[in-house]
N, C-alpha and C positions, 0 to 999 in steps of 0.2 A: 504494500500500500504506500510505503514511503516513496517508491519509485513512481507510482501513479500521481501522488501529490506533487512530486518534483516535475513530472511531465505537465501537469496542470499549470504550475507556475511558469513553465517555459512557454506554454500556449498563451497565457495572459500577457507575457512580455512580447510575444510575437504579434498578438492582436494590437498591442499598444504601438509597436513599430509601424504596423499598417495604418493605424489611426493617425500617426504623425504624417505619413505620406499623404493621406487624404486631406488633412488640414493644410498641408503645404500647397496642395493644388488649389484650395479655395482662395489663395492669395494671388492667383493669376487666372489665365484663361482656363476654362473647364475642359475644353477639347471634346465637346459632345458630338457623338455620332449615333447612328441607329443600326441595330443588328437586323438580321433577316426577318425576325418576327416583329419588327417595328419597335421593340423596346430600346430605350436609350442606354448608351454606355459612354462613360467619360474617361478622361485621362486618369482620374482618381481610381476608378475601378481597376484599370490595367496596372497602375503603379502599386496599389495596395495588394492586388493578387500576386504580383511578382514577388513582393516581399514575403508574403505568406508561403508561397510555393518554395521559395529558396530556404526559408526557415524549416519547413517540414522535411525537406530533403536532407537537411543536416541532422534533424532530430530523429527521424525514422526513415532512412532511405529506402527500405524495402516495403513500406506500406503505401498502397495506391492512394492517389488523391483525385477526387472529383471536385472540380472548381468551376464556378459558373462561366467565366469568360473563356477558360480553356475548353470547356465543353462546347461552347458556342463556336469555337474555332475547329471543332471536330476531334479534340483530344478526349477520348472516351475510354479510359482504362478499364479493364476487367477488375471487378472487386471480389474479394473473398471474405474471409472471416473477420478481417480487421482492416479498416480503411478510413480515410479522412473525407469529410464533406466541408466545402469552403464557399462562403459568399463573402468576399472581402469588402464589398460595399453593398449591403442590403438596403434598399430604399433609394435607388439612384434618382428617381423622380423627386423625392424629398430633398436630396442633396442639390440637384440642379435648381430647385425652386428656392434654395437658400434656407431651408428648414434644417434644424439640427437633428431631426428624427430619422437618422440613418445609423446603421450598425456594421461592425465587423463581426462575422459569424465564423467560428471554427469549431468543428465537432469531430469526435472520434466515434466511429460506428463499429460495433462488434456483434457478430451474429445477427445483424439486422437491427440492433438496438443502439441508440446514441448513449454512450456511457460517460462521455466527458464533453463538456461544452463551455465555450466562452462567448459571451455577447458583450461587445464594447460599443458604447455610443460616444465617440471621441468629442463631438461638439458639445455634448451635455455633460461630459466628464462623469459618466456612469458606466459601471461594469458589473455584469453578473457572471458567476462561474459556478459550475456544478460538476460533481464526480460521483458516479454511482457507488453506493455503499458508504460514502463519506459525508455527503451533505452538499449544501449550496451556500454561497456567500455573495455579498454585494459590496461594492466600493462606490462612494459618491464623493466627488471633489477630493479634498484633502483629508476626509474623515477616515478613521481606521476601518479596515475590513470588518464586516459583521456577518454573522451567520443568519440565514433567512429561512423561512418556512412559509408555506401557504397558510392562509387563515381559514377558519370555519366561515361558511357563508353566513352573512348577517341575517338575523331573524326577519328583517323587513325586506329581504330579497337580495339577489346578487347584483354586483356591479360588473357590467360587461365592458371589455376593451375591444375596440373595433378598428379596422383599417380605415384610413381616411379615403382611400380610393378603391372600394370593392365594387365588383360588377354584379352582385347578386343582392341588391338592396331589398327587393321585395321578399325574397325567401328569408333574409336575415331578420326583417321586421316581424314576420310571422313567428319565427323561432324565438325571438326575444320576448314577444308577448306570451308565448306558451310557457317560457321559463320564468315568467314573473320578474324580469329584469327591472330594477328600479332606477338605475343610473347608468350612464355610458361614459367611457373615457376613450377619446379618439387618439390613436398613436400610429406612427409609421413603422415600417420594417418589423424586426423581431423584438422591438421594445415591449410588445404586448405580452410575450412570454415572461419577461423580467418583471413586469408589473404584477402579474399573477403570482409569480414565485415569491415576491417579497410582500405579498398581502395588500397590495394597492388596488387589486381587482380580483374577480373570482372566475371569470369565464371568457373565452374567446372562441366564437364560432367562425369558421371560415368555409364559405361556399364559393365555388369557383376554383380556378386553376392556381396552384402553387407548385413550387419545385422543392425537392428534398433539401437542397442547400439553403432554402429560405427558412426551414423549420428545425433542422437537426440540432443546432447549437442551443436554441431556445428550448427545445424539447428536453435536451439533456439537463439543462439547468432546472426546468420546471419539475421534471421527474425526481431529481435529486433533492428538491425542496418539498416533495411530498405530493405533487400534482400528477396529472396524466394528460396524454394526448391520444385521442381515440378517433377512429373513423365513425361514420354515421351509424354503423351497425354495432358499435360499442367495442370493436376490437382494437387493441393497442396499435398505434401507427408504427409501421416497420419500414426499413430503408433498404434500398438496393433493387428497386423495380427497374425493368428495362425503360430507358428514357428518363428515369429519375423524377417522374411526375407524381405528386401526392394525390391520394383521394381527398375528398372533402373531409373536414375533421372538426372536432371540438376539443379545445384545451381547457382543462378545469383545474381549480385549486382544491380546497378542502370540501368536506361535506357540509350540509346545512347545520347551523348552530342548534337546531332542534333535534338533530340526530338522524334526519332523513337523508 
């Protein structure tokens, strides 16, 4: 376990290096282009991913890495029992718009399960990290690292955290009403997993398309904090599908405070 904790610390530092690259790009031209699917990609995406890939190659040269921009370029390694999932700049649209709600996501996947994850929001100076069997932690600004855990759902109803730009608003509204959601927190990128993990929200439903690199790091943190991410049939979300596209899912924190 000491080795695993040391690896987690290495990944935190690697995410911070990628974050520095992203912040450096904000001081100049963003170099925005569009990929074949129409989604934007910036110089920050490319620079941050290069930093992460180089770092992972040093730390674990034999473990495959699936990374968003490399995947878009056609680099699609076979994955086995242990591999990395990377989105070095999750929330590119938020980044381009000048919002700070973007993240660096790095996850280790083992046997289809994300067991180690780091989610860093460099512009907000917030970081969430988790390791299966050890727990989850958060860092904010200059404050000391603190252990985090999901909260029990408040008696007056859950707080949902939602994407600012989701394409299934109608279905989401029906689901929120059915769940008795009393309040909403809008957040970009994988910040939503961190908010649930540290007890600032309770649930995140996601209808529509996401990719495995969008969720794996946040999933690892949330699971380590006592939460879950399941498909709509209630099965635990797993990783390593052909094409690396997720099914629709719901991320949850704790149970209701009434025991339900």
